[in-house]
Each structure stands twice: as C-alpha cells, then as structure tokens.
N, C-alpha and C positions, 0 to 999 in steps of 0.2 A: 499422293499429292499433299503438300503441306499447305494449310490454310493460314493466310496471314490475318492477324487481328486488325480490325479497323481502328482508327483513332479513338472513336467513342468507347470501344470495348477496353482499350488500354487505359484510358482516363477513368472509366468506371472501376477498373481494378485498383487504380491508385486511391480513389476516394473510398472504396469499400475497405481497403487495408487501413487507411487513415482513421476510419471511424470504428473499426473493430480493434479495441485496445487489447494488447497482449495480457494474458493471465497466467499465473503460476500458483500452485497450491503448495503450502509448506505445513509441516507438522511440528508443533512445539511439544516435544515429547514429555517434558516435565508436567505439562498441564493436560496432555492428550487433547490438544486443541488443534483442529485442522482449519487453516485459514487460506481461503482462495483470494489472492491479491490481483488487482487489475491495475495496469499501468495508468499513470496520470499525465495529463497534458501539462505543458510548461506553464500555462497560465494558472492552472490549479495549484501546481507546486509553488509558483511565485506568490499566489494569494496566501497559501498556508505559511510560507516563510515570512511574509509581511506581518501576518497575524501573530507570529511567534517571536517577532523582533522587539526587543526591549530597548528603548531609547532613553538615554540619560543625559541631561545637560549639566555640566560642571564648569563653572567659570567661563561660560560662553561657548564651550566646546561640546559638541554633540557626539556622544559615543553610542554605538549600536552593538548589541549582542543578541544572537539568536539563542533562545531557550531550547537547547537541543533535545531535551526530554519531551517537552511539549510538541516540538516540531515532529519528532519521530512518532509520538502518539497520534498526532493529527494526521500525518501521512498514512499511518496504519488504518485509522478509523475511516478515512476518506477512500482508501484503496481497497478495503475489504469488500469483496463481492459476495462471499459466502463464509460463514463461520459455524463450526460444529464442534461439540465435545464428543469425543469418540471413546467407546469402551472396547478394550481388547481382552481376549482370553489369555491363558497362560502361555500359549504358543505364539502369541503376538498377532493373532488374526483378529480382524475387526468383528465384534459381535453385536454392535449397535452404535447408534449415535443420536445426539439431540441437536437439531439444527436451530441456530439462533438467528435472529433477524439482523444481527450485526453487533457491534460493540455497545450500542445504546439499547440493546434488548432489555426489556423490563426485568427479566429473570436475573440479569447481571446487576443492573443499576439499583433496583429496589432492594435486592438481597444485601448488597454491599453499601447501600445508602450513598450512591454516587450521583453526581450531577449530570453525567453524560458519558458518551463513548470514549472521549480522550482520557477521562479520569479512569474509566474501566480498564483501558489498555495500560495506563500507567500503574494501576494498582495490581493487575494480574501478572504483568510481565516484569521480569527482572531487568535491570539496567542493560545488561548485555543482550538480552532477548529483544528489547526495544530497539537497540542499535542495529542488531542483525536483521530484524524484520523491516525496519526503516530503510536500511541499505538495500534490501531485496526489492522494496517498492521503487526506490530510485533506479535500481538496475533494470527492472522490467519497464520502467518509464523512459529508458533510453540513455540514462546517465552512465558514462563510462563505456558506451558502446563503441567499438572500433568501426570506422568507416573505411571502405576500400577505395584506394586511388583508382581513378579511371585512366587506363593507359591507352593511348591512341596508336 
C-alpha cells in the first residue's frame, strides 16, 4: 500500500531543500588545497557583484565594470565552507591535512601580511584558478543549470 504524502510534508521537503545549500569539494592540486564550496543565494551573489562593480562618470555618462578578479575572490571567500591544506605521500594517498578556518585564517593572512580572505584568495590562486573556482561557485549556486520543461 503506497502512502501519500500530506501537503505539509511536501512543503516541509521544499523548505528543507531550499535551506540546505548544495556543496562540492574541489582540490587545487598545485597548492594541495582542498576547498569545500557551498552554493550562494542570488541575493548574496548580487551583493558581491554590487560591491565589486566600479562606476566611472565621464562627461556625464556613467560606465560600470565588474572587477572580475575581486568578484571571483569574493565569491570563493564567501562560498568556502571548509578549507584544508593536504599532504600526500608518493603514491598520491592523503597522509594528513591542516584545516583552516577559511581564507581569512590568521595562519594565511598574517604569514603573507594580507588584509583579509579576498586578498588571500587573490594572492594564493593563479588567475585561471580564480576563474575556475569562481565558475564552480556559480555552478553550484544554480547558474547555468538546465531546467526541465513540464509536459502535460
């Protein structure tokens, strides 16, 4: 006998899914840096984009340009749920790791004399790595996701 879900249980499932943001872990091999990224809400992405937008007024015309390096670094800092430096043996097996509290971890910022997490991400990651990880944040945040048509 199949049990039908009641309306409240269905709605509870929706709200639970909406509050549990998707996560994905990536390894930046060059640095042996394992980063667990969490999806961001549209309001968070919009706030970051706004903060990274440079406005210039020339002859009464306002032009806007997003500082893409700062945007990606900010996305990465905000989306990072866990960060660890991993040590591997010669066979490529993990033999240990140091967990960091995020990109703003004092062990990163004080050693490199940095102002914060965005600067740490910009300093440690190469330009292509910043782009790739920033794109991954947007991907798990739902950008570029295909939606299915409902056919009746």
